[in-house]
N, C-alpha and C positions, 0 to 999 in steps of 0.2 A: 299831492293823494289826496282821492276824493275821501268824504267820511262815510262810510259806512255802515257804522253802529248802532246804527237802528233798523236796520237791512234783517229781515228773516233770509236766514242761513239756509232752511229747510226750502225755500221754493227755487232757490241757488240750487241747491243740490237736486233738486226734482230735475229742474230745468236739464242740465247737464245731463244725466242718465238717462231723458228723456229724448236729447238729440242724438246722444251717441244712440242709442234705440234704433233711431230712424236710421241714421247712417247705417247700420246692420241691414235693417229689412230693405232697403235698398240695395246694397251689397248682396244681399243673398236673394230676391225676388227672381233676377233672371234666372239663378240654379235652377231654381225651381220647374222650369220652362224648358231649359238649356241641356239639363244633365240627364240619366238616366232613371227615370224614377224606381226606386228603390237600393238604387247603387249605394256602397258608402258614401260616396261626393254630395250624392244628393240628399239623403237622409241626416248628415250634417246641414248640410245649408238647411233642411225641413225645419230639423231642431232650433235652429239658432232665429229664425226666420220668425217661428211661431211665436216664440218670444219675445219679440221684436215689437210685437205690436201696440204697445201702450204709449208711447209716445204723444202723440196728438192728444186722446182723451185726457194725458195728465196736463199738459201746455194749456187747455181748454177748463181744468179745474183749477188750474192755478189763475188764470187769468178770472174767472168768477170769483176767488177768494179774497182778489184785490180789488175787482170792481164792486162787489159788493159786501165789502167790508161796511160795518153799521157807523163807523165815525165815517164813513166819508160821503161827501155831497159832489155832486158829477155839477161841473158847470158846462150845459151843453154845448155851448159854444168854443169851448176849449177842447173840449170832447171832440169837436170837429175837426179843431184846427190842429193841436196838438197829439191825436190819436189816429184820427179815421183818415186824413189828408197823409200823415205820413203813413201810414200801410199801406194806401192808394198808393202814394209814391212810389214805394218799395215794390207794388206789385205790377206797375207799368216799365217803372225800370228794369229788374230782372226778366220778365218777358222778353224787353228788347233787348236785353245782354242774350239771353237762350234764343231769341231770333237771330242774331249776328253772329252768333255759334254756329247756327244752322246754314243760314246764308254763306257762311263761308265755305262751310264743308260738302254743301250739295251745290251750289250755285243755282239755284232754282228762282232765278228772277224777283222782279219787284213783289208780283202777287203773292210767291213762294213765302219771299220774307216775311208780307205782312202775316200771312196764314201761319207762318211759325209763331210771330210774335204775340198770336191770337191765343194759340193752342200751347204755348210753350213748353212747360214741363208738367206731369201731373201733381207735381208736390205741391205748386206754387197753387193748388187751390183752398187750402188754407188759411190764404189770407183773404179771399172775398167771403170765407166763412166766417171770421174773427170779427171781418168788419159789421157783419152780420149782427153779431154777438154786441158788439161796440154798440150799434145803432139803437137797440132795444136795451141794453143797459142802463139807464136811468129808468127805463118803466119799471124793471126787473126791480132796481135797488129799491125804488120804492114798494114796492111790493113785498119783499122781505122784510123792510121796516116794517110795514105794518100787520105780515101776516102772523098769523099763528106755527108754532113748532110743526103740530096736525097738521095745518093747511099746506108748509111747504114740505112735507113729509109725503102729502097725496099727490103735491106735483110730481115728487122725484117715482112717487109708485107707478102716476101713469104714465109716464116717461119707460120706466123698468118694463112696464106690461106693452103699450103701443108702440115702443121703438125698440128696448133691446128684443124681447120676447116677439114683436114681428120681425124683427129681421132675422132674426135665429131660425124662426122656422121658415124662412123664404131659402136660406141655404141647407136646409132638408127636404128640399123641392115641397113645400107647401104651397107654393108663390101664389098659385091661385084663390087659394082659401084666403089665404093671407089676404091677397089685395081685394077679393068679395068684402071682406066683412072691416078694410081699413076707406075700402070709397061709400061706404055707408055714412060714415062721419070722417069729415079732415079734421083734424086735431094737430095742426102743423107746428104749432109753438112746443108743444113737449115732446115732436118726433121730429125733432135735431140736437144739434150738441148743446142746447141751450140749457138741456137737463143733467149736461156732463157739468154747465156754467153753475148751475144751482148747488149740483151734489158739492162742489169744491167749496163754496161758501159754508154749504149746512153744516161740512166734514170740522173748518176750521173753525166757523163763527160757533156753531151749535155745538156742535161735538158729539160723539157716538157713546153710548153706555157702552160698560165694561162687555157685558154678554151679547152686544151687537158686533162690537168690534172680535168678539172670538169666531160667532155666526161668519164674519164679513172675510177673516182670514183664513177662516175653511174654507168658506166659497173659492176665497182668492186663490188659495192651494189647488182647491179641485179645477177651479176654471184653467192653472195653468198646465195640469197636469193633463187636461181635456182635451187641451189647445195643442197640444204636441199628439198626443197618442191621434186625435181625429187626422189635423192634417196629413200625419202619415199613413194612416192604417186609411181614410177614404183614398187617398191620392195613389196608394198601390190597387186596391180595391179596383180603382175606375180606369187606372191609366193617365190620369189627367191631375195636375195638382189643384185641390180643393181650397185656393187661396182663398178663396170665399170666409171659409169657415173657422179665421182669425182677422175677418175686419174687425173694426171699432167698435161697431154695433153689434158683434156677437157675446152672447151673454158671457163667453166662458173669458173673453177679453175682458168683459164692464168688468165682470169682478175681480178678473186680476188686476187690471189698472183702479180700481178703485180701493182694493186694498193695499197696493203699494203707493198711492195716495198717501193715506192714513197713516201707513208704518212709518212711513219716512220722515213726514211731516210729526209725528210723536216722536219719534226719535230724534229729532234736533233740535223742536221748537226752543225748546230751553235750555239748550247745553250751552256752555259757554266754551267760545273755543278764541283763541289768541287772534289778538287784532290784525296780524299780518295774514295769518290765516285766511280769517275770513275776508278779506280785501281781497285778494288772488279767488276765493270761491267765489263771490260776487263778480267782480272782471270778468271770469270766464263764465259765470252764469248769461251777463249781461249780451257775450256773445255768443249766444248757442242762437240767437235769431238769425246772427247772418251766417253764422252754420249754415242752419237750415235752408238760408237761402241761395246760398253757395255750392253747397255739398254735391250736387250733381255735376255742376260743373267742373269742378275739380275729378270725379269719378272718370268722364269722358273724357278730359283735356290735360293729365297728366300722365300719359302713356307708361313711365317709370315706374309709377308705383303700381301699376298693374302687372310690370313683368316679373318685378320682385314676387308680386304676389304667385304669379304662378308660377314661379322656381321654388314655393315652400307646398309642404301638407296644407291642403282645402283648410283645413280649423286654422292652423296658425295665420296661413295667407288673409283670410278674413281679419281675423284681430288685427295683423301688421296692418293691410288696408284700411279699416278701421279708422287706427291710430295715426296715422297719417293724415287719412281726409280730415280728420279732428281735428290736426294740430295745423296743418295748415287752414282751417277753414276760420278756425277760434284768432290764429295772429294775423289772417287777413284782415277779420272783424274788427279786429283790435285797432287794426291801424286806420281801415277804411272810416270807421266811427268816430275817431280823430280830425278827421278833415273840415277845417273851419265853413260852418254855415251848412254846407249840403250833407257831412259824415253821418246823421240823424236820418238823414233820408235814402240811404245808401242801403243800412242794413242796421 
């Protein structure tokens, strides 16, 4: 049994709920476009989907909290061999796996197979993005160690204004105005997931004042309520699913995700739990990466789960489907990563 006594259980709990949220998001996203807008089934799917978009932001905040830890020193050679190479191999391998699945199903020839392997599945975009953050993490680590708290807050404010604010305005059809302003000055570094990366560091290692937390939690609650209301209301009004309103860069999702990250971290960071429970939570937390990689493969290729889901009331069916996919994905990951030598490059 591995020793997880020094492992922060808050991060594993955040990983688990984030992975579940991503599975729920993908299970319900299709319903937003296939079911009649405004129907009971569509509304149920929209409600679940709208509260399930915090997964990727929280995963990035966890990475930021760990990679930018004050006591951490990043060996660039080890970073590339241990972290970046592993994620790159996972990306290539799982793109290849999904390409084979599509080839077997569609028999679309060698060129079609190569195309499917390159395009792969939408959720794998996360891997190149996190590789990019790992690449710049030594620079960000040196910066946060030398920067003042005010300078780090300044970075976060820029991210909120120029990324979260700009993308939120675009969702409400101010795209031309936003693009005109943004084209005047390209500030890519803060207009990316690096903002969430630094926010994770700030919350965990600097901390928020009590009054700031209260404001954040209020904004998080309002953000959650707004996400639900706007997705349903705007979709019904325009007759088309307005899924862009709950994207990771929307202000509603931003405040909801950051407040949830802060809340869960505070609830469990100092909590004493029995070692057996901590071990179990840590094991599942580790396997959430494999679940993320494989969950669409499970959804698409184990039809019996879908048939059981179809025989149940929609809400119960979605929850059952999610439970089954998570269980299979976690168990599959637990087995795969224990394969000698190559397990860590699978998941």
